[in-house]
N, C-alpha and C positions, 0 to 999 in steps of 0.2 A: 504494500500500500504506500502510495506517495504521500510524503509529509505535506501538510498545507502551508503554503508560503504566507507569512505574515511579517511585514516590515513596518515597524512603527517609526514615523518620521517626526523630526523636531518641528513643533508647531511654529517656532519663530522663523522658519524658513519661508513660510507662505502666509498670504493674507487670508486665503480660503483654501481648504484642502483640495488639491486638484483631483484626487481620486474619488471625490464625492459627487462628481457630475460628469456627463459626457463631454462637455466643453473642457473641463479640467483635464480629463484623460487625453483629449485631442491635443491640448497644449503640450503635454508630456510627449506623446507619440510623435508629433510633427516637429517639436523642438529638437528631439534626438536626430530626426532625419535631416533637418536643416543644418544643424551644427556639424553633423557628419559630412554633409555635402559641401558646405561653404567654409567651415571653420568658425570658431567662437567669435573672433574679431568681427567678421562680416555678418554675423547673426544679429538680427534686430527684432524687436517685438512687432515692428511694422511689417516686416517680411513674414513673420509668423502669423500675424493676423490675416494677411492676404492669403497665405497658404491654407488656412482652415476656415476662411470665410466669416471672420468676426472682426471686431474692432480692437485697436490697441487698448482702449479703455477696458474692454472685456478681459484682456490678458492681465492688465494691471490689477484687476480685482482678485487675481490669484497670486501673482508674484510682484513684489515691490520693484525689482529690477532683474536684469538678466544674470547678474552675478549670483543672486540668491537662487535663481533657477538652475544655474550650473552647479552650485553647491548641493542643491536638492538632488539633482541627477547623480552626482558622484556619491553622495551619501546613500542614495537608494541602491546604487550599484554595489557599494561595500556591504550593505546589509544583505543584498541578494547573494553576493559571493560568500559571505559567512554562512548563509543557509546552505549553499551548495557544498561547502567544505564539511559542514556538520552532517549533511545527508550522505556524502560519498565516503566519509571516514567513520561513520557510526558503528559499523561492525568490525572495524580493524583494531586489534589489540596491540600489535607490534608498533611502537611509536616511530621507528625508522620507516616502516612501510607506510605509515600514516603521513609522515612528513614528505615522503616521495610522492604520495598521491596529491598532497597540497601543492607541491612544486609543479606537478603536471597540470593541475587545474589553473594555476596562475599563469603558466606560460603557453597554454594551448588556446587556440582560437575558440571563442564562445559561440555556441549555437543559440538561436533565438528560442526562448522558453515560451511554448504555446500557452502556458498557464497564465502568462501576463501579456494579454493582447495589446495593452496600451503602451508598452515599452519593448522595443527591439533590443534585447541584450547583446546581440551580435554587433550591432552598430554602436551601442553604448560602450561596449568594451573597447572599440577602436577610438572612441572619443576619450575614454579614460587614458589610453596609451598616449594620445597626442595632445590632449587638452586638460587632462585631469589635474595636473599640478597648478593650473591657473586658478583653481578653487581656493588654494591656500597661499600661493606666492603673491600676496597682495599687501598693501600698507595696513589694511584693517584686519590682518590675520589674528592679532591679539584679541581684538574685540569679538571677532567671529568665534575664536576659541573659547572665550568666556561664556558665550551663548551655547557652547557645546555642539557647534555645527559639525565638528570633525569626530564626534564620538563614535559613529559607525566604523570609521577607519581605525580609530584607536582600539575598538572592540575586536576588530579583525586581527590587528597586530597582536593583541593579547591572546587570542585563541591560538595563533600560530606560535607565539612565544611560549605558551604552555606546552605545546607539542615538542618544541625544541628542548625545553627543560626536561621533558619525559625522556628524550633521547640521551641527554647528558645533563644530569642534575647539577653538576659542578661547573657547567659552562656559564661564564659571567655575563654574557651579553645577549640574552634571548630576545629582548625587545628590539635591540639594534639590528640583530640578524633578521628578525621577522620583517621589519620595515624595509631592510635592504633587499630581501628576497622579492618582496612585492614590487618595489621600485625598479629593481634590476630586471625583473621579468618584462616590465613595460619598456624601459629604456633600451634594452637589448633588442626587443622587437622593433622599436622605432628606428634604431640605428641600422639594424639589418636591412630594413626596407628603404630607408632614406639617406643614411650616412654610413654605407657599408664598410668604409675603411676604418671605422671605429669598432668593428667587431671582427671575429674570426669566421663568421657565417655569412658574409656578404655574397659569396659566390653560390652557396647552396640554398640560402633563404629557407632553411628548414627549422621549424619550431623545435624539433627533436634535438637540434644542436644546442638551443638555448636551455632546454631541460637538462641536457647532459652537463652543460657548463654550470648551471645552478646547483645540481646535485654534487658536482665536484667541489664547488665553492663551499657549500653548506657542510657537507660531511667531512671535508678536509679540516674545517674549523672544529667541528664537534668531536672528531676522533683524535685530536692532538693529545 
């Protein structure tokens, strides 16, 4: 039986819960598509309104600005990914096998989840790779952090950090390694496809190479 997906979102991110109406769900669905197609810088509420046949004012009734919309989408993705990790490691007792499964999930292309028709996780994953850091690399990161906008990301890092500690209880840097795995999986994917000279997989463009690299990096550290 498939677990039921429930992602609780920070209410400070929106004016009105976008998952409470068809318009709100359309805002999420088409914002993902537009950001994927044009990039976050070129994305505007005006373009989104035209895309879904509403007004800019209608979108502002849900989100104060496009930054909060991006933070919402990234937070939603981290919550969704934590759910996937829990689901796919639930019956694994060996922590090393569990950690390898996590690395595989982080570095492999995501398929769209049919259970969530209002968000295309495959496209959102690509947005996280290329645009996700823009959610927190801002001047207001401290204020956003105080409002716990990044809690889903921190929760995900904590889950992975706990698995790392299971693998080696004496390892001193489980949180740092957890966040490194996540970011490295995304950066290496981006570099592989856009700046190949920064990786060793530019010629093959195989995700399996990224997975092998991350496994080598992680377990070389844990097995010292």
